[in-house]
N, C-alpha and C positions, 0 to 999 in steps of 0.2 A: 498541439495535440496534448491530451490529458489522459491520465489513467486514474481510476478510483477503485476503492474497495469499501464495502460495507461489511463489518465484522461483528458477529454476535459471539461473545467470548463466554466460555463456561464459567459459571459463578465461582469466584475465588481465584481465577487465573488472570484477572485484568492486569495486574502489575507485571506479571511474567510475559503476557502478550505484548504489552507496550515495550518492554525491554527487548524482546526478540524482534519486534518490528523495527525498533531503532537500530539494532545491529544489522539487520538486512538492508535498511535504508542507507546506513553509513557505507556499507560495502558497495551498493549500487551507485551512490554519489561519487565514489572514487572513479568508477568506470564511466559515469555519465555526469560530469561536473556541471553541465548546463541545465540539468533537471533539478527542480526543487521538490523535495519530499516532505509532506506534512501529515501528521496524525492528529485527529480530533477525537475527543472523548465526549460522548453525549451526556450533558448535564442532567437530563431527565431519566436516563437509562444507563446505569453504570456498566452494563454488559455490552453496550453498543459503541463501536468505534467507526470512524470514517477516515480513510486514507485518501490522499490526493497527491498526484505527481504532475507538475506543470513544467512545460518547456521542452517536451519531446519534439524532435524535428519532423518525424513522420511515423507511420505505422511500422515500417521496417525496423526503425531503431527500437521501438517498443518490443517487437518480436525478438530482436537480438538480445535485449535485456532479459526477457522472460525465458530465453533458452539457455542462459548461462547456468552452469552447475551451482554456483553460489546462490542465485535467485531461487532455483528449484529446491535446494536444501533448506533455505530460509523459509520458503512457503510450506514445505512439508512439516517443519517444526511448528509453524504457526497453526496449521490446520489441525494439529492434535489438540490444540487448546480451544477450538471453536465448536460452537453449536451449529453455526452456519456462516457462510461467507459468500460474497458475490463481487466479482471484479468486472470492470468495464473499461473500454477504450472510448474516449469521448472527443468529439470535435466541437469547438466553440461555434455557436450560431448567433449569439447575441451577448452584449455586455453593456452595462450601464455603470458609469462612474460619477 
């Protein structure tokens, strides 16, 4: 299982967003050590970020993570820096290596 987010950050808040995302991911990683959290910055659009978390066991674990006060506080802080955002829970259907 995977989770992702597409984030459009308010102009001038990109560094602050990345810092806040890192803080939230660090806290989540302590609770869910088998999950890998990554943040990507769009080289062609400095306001666009993509986050990806891999290694979730199941949807219940994802919901448990999203229901923690630390996650909710982190998301609330990040949303104040955004023009828009979209989160998704994903299941792998194909992979090529």
